[in-house]
C-alpha positions as CSV (number, residue, x, y, z in Angstrom):
1,M,0.0,0.0,0.0
2,H,1.3,3.4,-0.9
3,L,0.9,6.1,1.7
4,G,-0.2,9.5,0.4
5,L,-1.0,13.0,1.7
6,E,-4.7,12.4,1.3
7,E,-4.5,10.0,4.3
8,I,-3.1,12.8,6.6
9,T,-5.1,15.5,8.4
10,I,-3.3,18.7,9.3
11,R,-4.9,20.7,12.1
12,T,-3.9,23.1,14.8
13,I,-2.6,21.6,18.1
14,Q,-5.0,20.6,20.9
15,E,-4.1,20.1,24.5
16,K,-4.5,16.3,24.1
17,D,-1.6,16.3,21.5
18,N,1.1,17.4,24.0
19,H,2.5,14.0,24.9
20,A,2.3,12.6,21.4
21,I,4.0,15.5,19.6
22,A,6.7,15.6,22.4
23,D,7.3,11.9,21.7
24,V,7.6,12.5,17.9
25,I,10.1,15.3,18.5
26,R,12.3,13.4,20.8
27,K,12.2,10.1,18.8
28,T,13.2,12.0,15.7
29,L,16.1,13.8,17.4
30,K,17.3,10.6,18.9
31,E,17.0,8.8,15.5
32,F,19.4,11.3,13.9
33,G,21.8,11.5,16.9
34,A,20.7,15.1,17.5
35,N,19.4,14.5,21.1
36,H,22.0,16.7,22.8
37,P,21.8,19.6,25.2
38,G,20.8,22.9,23.9
39,T,18.1,21.5,21.6
40,V,14.3,21.1,21.9
41,Y,15.0,17.5,23.1
42,F,15.7,19.0,26.6
43,D,13.2,21.9,26.5
44,E,10.6,21.8,29.1
45,A,8.3,23.6,26.7
46,T,8.4,20.5,24.4
47,D,6.0,18.8,26.8
48,T,3.5,21.6,26.8
49,L,3.4,22.9,23.3
50,Y,-0.4,23.5,23.3
51,S,-0.1,26.0,26.2
52,V,3.0,27.6,24.7
53,F,1.4,28.3,21.4
54,H,-2.1,29.0,22.7
55,A,-0.7,31.8,25.0
56,M,1.4,33.5,22.3
57,P,-0.3,35.9,19.8
58,R,0.9,35.5,16.1
59,S,1.9,31.9,16.7
60,I,0.5,28.6,15.4
61,Y,1.4,24.9,15.7
62,F,0.2,22.4,13.1
63,I,-0.3,18.7,13.9
64,A,-0.2,16.1,11.2
65,E,-2.4,13.1,12.1
66,M,-3.0,9.8,10.4
67,D,-5.6,7.4,11.6
68,G,-5.9,9.2,14.9
69,E,-2.1,9.1,15.5
70,V,0.1,12.2,15.7
71,V,2.8,11.6,13.1
72,G,4.4,15.1,12.9
73,G,4.1,18.8,13.3
74,G,5.6,22.2,12.8
75,G,4.9,25.8,13.7
76,I,5.5,29.5,13.6
77,F,6.5,31.3,16.8
78,P,7.7,34.9,17.6
79,S,10.7,33.7,19.5
80,A,12.2,36.0,22.2
81,G,14.7,38.5,20.9
82,L,13.6,38.4,17.3
83,P,12.6,41.6,15.5
84,D,8.8,42.2,15.4
85,D,8.7,41.4,11.6
86,T,10.5,38.0,12.1
87,C,9.1,34.7,13.4
88,E,10.7,31.3,13.8
89,L,9.8,28.1,12.0
90,V,9.9,25.7,15.0
91,K,9.6,22.1,15.9
92,M,9.3,20.6,12.4
93,Y,9.4,16.9,12.9
94,L,7.9,13.8,11.2
95,L,7.9,10.1,12.0
96,P,9.8,7.9,9.5
97,K,6.6,6.4,8.1
98,V,5.4,9.7,6.8
99,R,8.6,11.0,5.3
100,G,9.1,11.3,1.6
101,I,5.5,11.9,0.7
102,G,5.5,15.7,0.7
103,L,4.2,16.1,4.2
104,G,7.1,18.2,5.4
105,R,6.6,20.5,2.4
106,K,2.9,20.8,3.1
107,L,3.5,21.7,6.7
108,I,6.1,24.3,5.8
109,Q,3.8,25.8,3.2
110,Q,1.1,26.1,5.8
111,C,3.6,27.7,8.2
112,I,4.7,30.2,5.5
113,G,1.1,31.0,4.7
114,F,0.3,31.7,8.4
115,A,3.5,33.8,8.7
116,K,2.4,35.9,5.7
117,E,-1.2,36.4,7.1
118,A,0.2,37.3,10.5
119,G,2.3,40.1,9.0
120,Y,5.7,38.6,9.3
121,K,8.4,39.6,6.7
122,N,11.0,37.0,7.6
123,I,11.1,33.5,8.9
124,Y,14.2,32.3,10.8
125,L,15.0,28.8,11.7
126,E,17.7,26.9,13.7
127,T,18.8,23.4,12.8
128,M,21.6,20.9,13.0
129,P,23.8,19.2,10.4
130,E,22.5,15.8,11.5
131,L,19.1,16.7,9.9
132,K,20.4,16.5,6.3
133,Q,17.0,16.0,4.5
134,A,15.4,18.9,6.4
135,L,18.3,21.1,5.3
136,K,17.7,20.2,1.6
137,T,14.0,20.9,2.1
138,Y,14.6,24.4,3.6
139,E,17.0,25.2,0.8
140,K,14.4,24.3,-1.8
141,F,12.0,26.7,-0.2
142,G,14.6,29.5,-0.5
143,F,15.9,29.7,3.0
144,E,19.4,31.0,3.1
145,Y,22.2,30.3,5.6
146,I,23.3,33.0,7.9
147,N,26.5,32.9,10.0
148,H,24.9,33.7,13.4
149,S,21.9,32.9,15.6
150,M,19.1,35.3,16.0
151,G,17.0,35.9,19.1
152,N,17.2,34.3,22.5
153,T,16.0,30.7,21.9
154,G,18.6,29.1,24.2
155,H,19.2,26.4,21.6
156,F,23.0,26.5,21.7
157,G,23.0,22.9,20.3
158,C,21.7,24.2,17.0
159,V,24.7,25.3,14.9
160,L,23.0,26.1,11.6
161,W,20.8,29.1,11.1
162,M,18.7,30.1,8.1
163,V,16.4,32.9,7.2
164,G,13.9,33.5,4.4
165,K,11.9,36.5,3.3
166,V,8.2,35.5,3.4
167,D,7.4,37.0,0.1
168,R,10.3,35.3,-1.7
169,L,9.9,31.8,-0.2
170,K,8.7,29.3,-2.8
171,I,5.3,27.9,-1.9
């Protein structure tokens, strides 16, 4: 059986998703050997994403669900220390069984669309060299590498930073 996007529902996060999405994030980081200090793997907020996003204006977190199971997610967040016109693409993770079908692309497209509607001009992201496929995806969208971190995320374990102008990203 071939898995397709039509079998996946994308919706905004609900409180009941907290444990499942935290599990997806941590499993993925562990899978790629990126479960080290200074990453979302150790963030307390990873366990309470619904509250974090629900309490913050101009933010959103999308959940990807298949047959009632949370299989991934990604969001937009106005991280501390970023300029008002800049948001961060955050916590983009997918379970292995839904990779390679265009789900990551669809989630990123929805995030870019939200960022545009919310009035952001730039989208920033932090990542790691271990996440090679994600890097290729970000590059295809038009995100460009920068040589420094932005804002105050506390993610010193992320050593690659990218930014994209909302109106120039390819969706």
